PyMOL CGO cylinders between C-alpha atoms (Angstrom):
from pymol import cmd
from pymol.cgo import CYLINDER

trace = [
    CYLINDER, 0.04, -0.03, 0.01, 1.28, 3.40, -0.87, 0.3, 1, 1, 1, 1, 1, 1,
    CYLINDER, 1.28, 3.40, -0.87, 1.64, 6.04, 1.87, 0.3, 1, 1, 1, 1, 1, 1,
    CYLINDER, 1.64, 6.04, 1.87, -0.38, 9.14, 1.44, 0.3, 1, 1, 1, 1, 1, 1,
    CYLINDER, -0.38, 9.14, 1.44, 1.67, 12.18, 0.52, 0.3, 1, 1, 1, 1, 1, 1,
    CYLINDER, 1.67, 12.18, 0.52, 2.36, 14.45, 3.48, 0.3, 1, 1, 1, 1, 1, 1,
    CYLINDER, 2.36, 14.45, 3.48, 0.42, 17.64, 3.46, 0.3, 1, 1, 1, 1, 1, 1,
    CYLINDER, 0.42, 17.64, 3.46, 2.08, 21.00, 4.06, 0.3, 1, 1, 1, 1, 1, 1,
    CYLINDER, 2.08, 21.00, 4.06, 1.14, 22.47, 7.46, 0.3, 1, 1, 1, 1, 1, 1,
    CYLINDER, 1.14, 22.47, 7.46, -1.09, 25.53, 7.26, 0.3, 1, 1, 1, 1, 1, 1,
    CYLINDER, -1.09, 25.53, 7.26, 0.06, 28.55, 9.22, 0.3, 1, 1, 1, 1, 1, 1,
    CYLINDER, 0.06, 28.55, 9.22, -2.06, 29.40, 12.24, 0.3, 1, 1, 1, 1, 1, 1,
    CYLINDER, -2.06, 29.40, 12.24, -4.62, 32.21, 11.58, 0.3, 1, 1, 1, 1, 1, 1,
    CYLINDER, -4.62, 32.21, 11.58, -3.34, 35.64, 12.47, 0.3, 1, 1, 1, 1, 1, 1,
    CYLINDER, -3.34, 35.64, 12.47, -4.91, 37.36, 15.48, 0.3, 1, 1, 1, 1, 1, 1,
    CYLINDER, -4.91, 37.36, 15.48, -7.26, 40.16, 14.64, 0.3, 1, 1, 1, 1, 1, 1,
    CYLINDER, -7.26, 40.16, 14.64, -5.39, 43.37, 13.84, 0.3, 1, 1, 1, 1, 1, 1,
    CYLINDER, -5.39, 43.37, 13.84, -5.73, 46.08, 16.44, 0.3, 1, 1, 1, 1, 1, 1,
    CYLINDER, -5.73, 46.08, 16.44, -7.25, 48.41, 13.88, 0.3, 1, 1, 1, 1, 1, 1,
    CYLINDER, -7.25, 48.41, 13.88, -6.26, 52.06, 13.44, 0.3, 1, 1, 1, 1, 1, 1,
    CYLINDER, -6.26, 52.06, 13.44, -3.56, 53.47, 15.71, 0.3, 1, 1, 1, 1, 1, 1,
    CYLINDER, -3.56, 53.47, 15.71, -6.14, 55.62, 17.48, 0.3, 1, 1, 1, 1, 1, 1,
    CYLINDER, -6.14, 55.62, 17.48, -8.29, 52.58, 18.67, 0.3, 1, 1, 1, 1, 1, 1,
    CYLINDER, -8.29, 52.58, 18.67, -6.13, 50.34, 20.83, 0.3, 1, 1, 1, 1, 1, 1,
    CYLINDER, -6.13, 50.34, 20.83, -7.84, 47.36, 22.41, 0.3, 1, 1, 1, 1, 1, 1,
    CYLINDER, -7.84, 47.36, 22.41, -10.98, 47.68, 20.27, 0.3, 1, 1, 1, 1, 1, 1,
    CYLINDER, -10.98, 47.68, 20.27, -12.48, 44.34, 19.56, 0.3, 1, 1, 1, 1, 1, 1,
    CYLINDER, -12.48, 44.34, 19.56, -14.90, 43.44, 16.85, 0.3, 1, 1, 1, 1, 1, 1,
    CYLINDER, -14.90, 43.44, 16.85, -18.34, 42.48, 18.03, 0.3, 1, 1, 1, 1, 1, 1,
    CYLINDER, -18.34, 42.48, 18.03, -19.67, 39.12, 16.85, 0.3, 1, 1, 1, 1, 1, 1,
    CYLINDER, -19.67, 39.12, 16.85, -22.34, 39.41, 14.09, 0.3, 1, 1, 1, 1, 1, 1,
    CYLINDER, -22.34, 39.41, 14.09, -25.89, 39.26, 15.45, 0.3, 1, 1, 1, 1, 1, 1,
    CYLINDER, -25.89, 39.26, 15.45, -28.30, 36.76, 14.10, 0.3, 1, 1, 1, 1, 1, 1,
    CYLINDER, -28.30, 36.76, 14.10, -31.17, 37.83, 11.94, 0.3, 1, 1, 1, 1, 1, 1,
    CYLINDER, -31.17, 37.83, 11.94, -33.68, 37.17, 14.68, 0.3, 1, 1, 1, 1, 1, 1,
    CYLINDER, -33.68, 37.17, 14.68, -31.71, 39.38, 17.14, 0.3, 1, 1, 1, 1, 1, 1,
    CYLINDER, -31.71, 39.38, 17.14, -31.74, 42.23, 14.51, 0.3, 1, 1, 1, 1, 1, 1,
    CYLINDER, -31.74, 42.23, 14.51, -35.41, 41.81, 13.99, 0.3, 1, 1, 1, 1, 1, 1,
    CYLINDER, -35.41, 41.81, 13.99, -36.05, 41.98, 17.76, 0.3, 1, 1, 1, 1, 1, 1,
    CYLINDER, -36.05, 41.98, 17.76, -34.08, 45.14, 18.00, 0.3, 1, 1, 1, 1, 1, 1,
    CYLINDER, -34.08, 45.14, 18.00, -36.11, 46.92, 15.25, 0.3, 1, 1, 1, 1, 1, 1,
    CYLINDER, -36.11, 46.92, 15.25, -39.56, 45.79, 16.52, 0.3, 1, 1, 1, 1, 1, 1,
    CYLINDER, -39.56, 45.79, 16.52, -41.92, 48.67, 17.27, 0.3, 1, 1, 1, 1, 1, 1,
    CYLINDER, -41.92, 48.67, 17.27, -42.38, 49.44, 20.85, 0.3, 1, 1, 1, 1, 1, 1,
    CYLINDER, -42.38, 49.44, 20.85, -45.95, 49.32, 22.09, 0.3, 1, 1, 1, 1, 1, 1,
    CYLINDER, -45.95, 49.32, 22.09, -47.71, 52.63, 22.30, 0.3, 1, 1, 1, 1, 1, 1,
    CYLINDER, -47.71, 52.63, 22.30, -47.60, 54.07, 25.83, 0.3, 1, 1, 1, 1, 1, 1,
    CYLINDER, -47.60, 54.07, 25.83, -50.73, 53.70, 27.88, 0.3, 1, 1, 1, 1, 1, 1,
    CYLINDER, -50.73, 53.70, 27.88, -52.72, 56.86, 28.29, 0.3, 1, 1, 1, 1, 1, 1,
    CYLINDER, -52.72, 56.86, 28.29, -51.36, 59.03, 31.00, 0.3, 1, 1, 1, 1, 1, 1,
    CYLINDER, -51.36, 59.03, 31.00, -53.36, 58.95, 34.12, 0.3, 1, 1, 1, 1, 1, 1,
    CYLINDER, -53.36, 58.95, 34.12, -53.35, 62.18, 36.06, 0.3, 1, 1, 1, 1, 1, 1,
    CYLINDER, -53.35, 62.18, 36.06, -51.53, 61.55, 39.35, 0.3, 1, 1, 1, 1, 1, 1,
    CYLINDER, -51.53, 61.55, 39.35, -52.20, 64.46, 41.84, 0.3, 1, 1, 1, 1, 1, 1,
    CYLINDER, -52.20, 64.46, 41.84, -50.75, 64.21, 45.20, 0.3, 1, 1, 1, 1, 1, 1,
    CYLINDER, -50.75, 64.21, 45.20, -53.46, 66.48, 46.47, 0.3, 1, 1, 1, 1, 1, 1,
    CYLINDER, -53.46, 66.48, 46.47, -57.15, 66.11, 47.26, 0.3, 1, 1, 1, 1, 1, 1,
    CYLINDER, -57.15, 66.11, 47.26, -60.11, 67.65, 45.48, 0.3, 1, 1, 1, 1, 1, 1,
    CYLINDER, -60.11, 67.65, 45.48, -60.78, 69.78, 48.52, 0.3, 1, 1, 1, 1, 1, 1,
    CYLINDER, -60.78, 69.78, 48.52, -57.19, 71.14, 48.56, 0.3, 1, 1, 1, 1, 1, 1,
    CYLINDER, -57.19, 71.14, 48.56, -57.63, 71.98, 44.83, 0.3, 1, 1, 1, 1, 1, 1,
    CYLINDER, -57.63, 71.98, 44.83, -60.87, 73.86, 45.39, 0.3, 1, 1, 1, 1, 1, 1,
    CYLINDER, -60.87, 73.86, 45.39, -59.44, 75.83, 48.31, 0.3, 1, 1, 1, 1, 1, 1,
    CYLINDER, -59.44, 75.83, 48.31, -56.20, 76.56, 46.35, 0.3, 1, 1, 1, 1, 1, 1,
    CYLINDER, -56.20, 76.56, 46.35, -58.20, 77.92, 43.46, 0.3, 1, 1, 1, 1, 1, 1,
    CYLINDER, -58.20, 77.92, 43.46, -60.52, 79.92, 45.78, 0.3, 1, 1, 1, 1, 1, 1,
    CYLINDER, -60.52, 79.92, 45.78, -57.50, 81.46, 47.62, 0.3, 1, 1, 1, 1, 1, 1,
    CYLINDER, -57.50, 81.46, 47.62, -55.91, 82.22, 44.35, 0.3, 1, 1, 1, 1, 1, 1,
    CYLINDER, -55.91, 82.22, 44.35, -59.00, 84.02, 43.12, 0.3, 1, 1, 1, 1, 1, 1,
    CYLINDER, -59.00, 84.02, 43.12, -58.91, 86.00, 46.33, 0.3, 1, 1, 1, 1, 1, 1,
    CYLINDER, -58.91, 86.00, 46.33, -55.40, 87.19, 45.48, 0.3, 1, 1, 1, 1, 1, 1,
    CYLINDER, -55.40, 87.19, 45.48, -53.31, 85.14, 47.77, 0.3, 1, 1, 1, 1, 1, 1,
    CYLINDER, -53.31, 85.14, 47.77, -49.81, 84.29, 46.69, 0.3, 1, 1, 1, 1, 1, 1,
    CYLINDER, -49.81, 84.29, 46.69, -48.63, 80.66, 46.38, 0.3, 1, 1, 1, 1, 1, 1,
    CYLINDER, -48.63, 80.66, 46.38, -46.64, 80.79, 49.58, 0.3, 1, 1, 1, 1, 1, 1,
    CYLINDER, -46.64, 80.79, 49.58, -49.68, 81.98, 51.47, 0.3, 1, 1, 1, 1, 1, 1,
    CYLINDER, -49.68, 81.98, 51.47, -51.87, 79.31, 49.80, 0.3, 1, 1, 1, 1, 1, 1,
    CYLINDER, -51.87, 79.31, 49.80, -49.19, 76.76, 50.74, 0.3, 1, 1, 1, 1, 1, 1,
    CYLINDER, -49.19, 76.76, 50.74, -49.23, 77.74, 54.38, 0.3, 1, 1, 1, 1, 1, 1,
    CYLINDER, -49.23, 77.74, 54.38, -52.99, 77.50, 54.58, 0.3, 1, 1, 1, 1, 1, 1,
    CYLINDER, -52.99, 77.50, 54.58, -53.07, 74.07, 52.87, 0.3, 1, 1, 1, 1, 1, 1,
    CYLINDER, -53.07, 74.07, 52.87, -50.00, 72.67, 54.59, 0.3, 1, 1, 1, 1, 1, 1,
    CYLINDER, -50.00, 72.67, 54.59, -48.16, 71.93, 51.39, 0.3, 1, 1, 1, 1, 1, 1,
    CYLINDER, -48.16, 71.93, 51.39, -45.01, 73.30, 49.75, 0.3, 1, 1, 1, 1, 1, 1,
    CYLINDER, -45.01, 73.30, 49.75, -45.06, 76.48, 47.67, 0.3, 1, 1, 1, 1, 1, 1,
    CYLINDER, -45.06, 76.48, 47.67, -44.23, 74.40, 44.59, 0.3, 1, 1, 1, 1, 1, 1,
    CYLINDER, -44.23, 74.40, 44.59, -47.17, 72.03, 45.20, 0.3, 1, 1, 1, 1, 1, 1,
    CYLINDER, -47.17, 72.03, 45.20, -49.50, 74.96, 45.79, 0.3, 1, 1, 1, 1, 1, 1,
    CYLINDER, -49.50, 74.96, 45.79, -48.51, 76.46, 42.43, 0.3, 1, 1, 1, 1, 1, 1,
    CYLINDER, -48.51, 76.46, 42.43, -48.93, 73.10, 40.68, 0.3, 1, 1, 1, 1, 1, 1,
    CYLINDER, -48.93, 73.10, 40.68, -52.44, 72.69, 42.21, 0.3, 1, 1, 1, 1, 1, 1,
    CYLINDER, -52.44, 72.69, 42.21, -53.48, 76.20, 40.99, 0.3, 1, 1, 1, 1, 1, 1,
    CYLINDER, -53.48, 76.20, 40.99, -52.03, 75.62, 37.53, 0.3, 1, 1, 1, 1, 1, 1,
    CYLINDER, -52.03, 75.62, 37.53, -53.68, 72.21, 37.15, 0.3, 1, 1, 1, 1, 1, 1,
    CYLINDER, -53.68, 72.21, 37.15, -57.03, 73.53, 38.39, 0.3, 1, 1, 1, 1, 1, 1,
    CYLINDER, -57.03, 73.53, 38.39, -56.89, 76.43, 35.97, 0.3, 1, 1, 1, 1, 1, 1,
    CYLINDER, -56.89, 76.43, 35.97, -55.98, 74.30, 32.99, 0.3, 1, 1, 1, 1, 1, 1,
    CYLINDER, -55.98, 74.30, 32.99, -58.76, 71.75, 33.45, 0.3, 1, 1, 1, 1, 1, 1,
    CYLINDER, -58.76, 71.75, 33.45, -62.26, 72.57, 32.28, 0.3, 1, 1, 1, 1, 1, 1,
    CYLINDER, -62.26, 72.57, 32.28, -64.78, 72.90, 35.02, 0.3, 1, 1, 1, 1, 1, 1,
    CYLINDER, -64.78, 72.90, 35.02, -67.72, 70.45, 35.23, 0.3, 1, 1, 1, 1, 1, 1,
]
cmd.load_cgo(trace, "trace")
């Protein structure tokens, strides 16, 4: 039986080149599968309609609006309602922007 001819040894693959001189240590990312790309580009569901979250009561809102109509400043309204000046301002703005029933 004849011996098979010896094959020449292939050189080992070269390590990935470091890339441009300005990007040391940068590694290539593995290619993503088609399914992964499709998942990434899927549309996000529409956000749920925003529920109004008010950290104040309807009574506080009515009083804040009444005090505001009487000419009181937000800091005075806040002191009467026991809330911060910022919250008193938010209450008045929210009450003004909402249509009355």
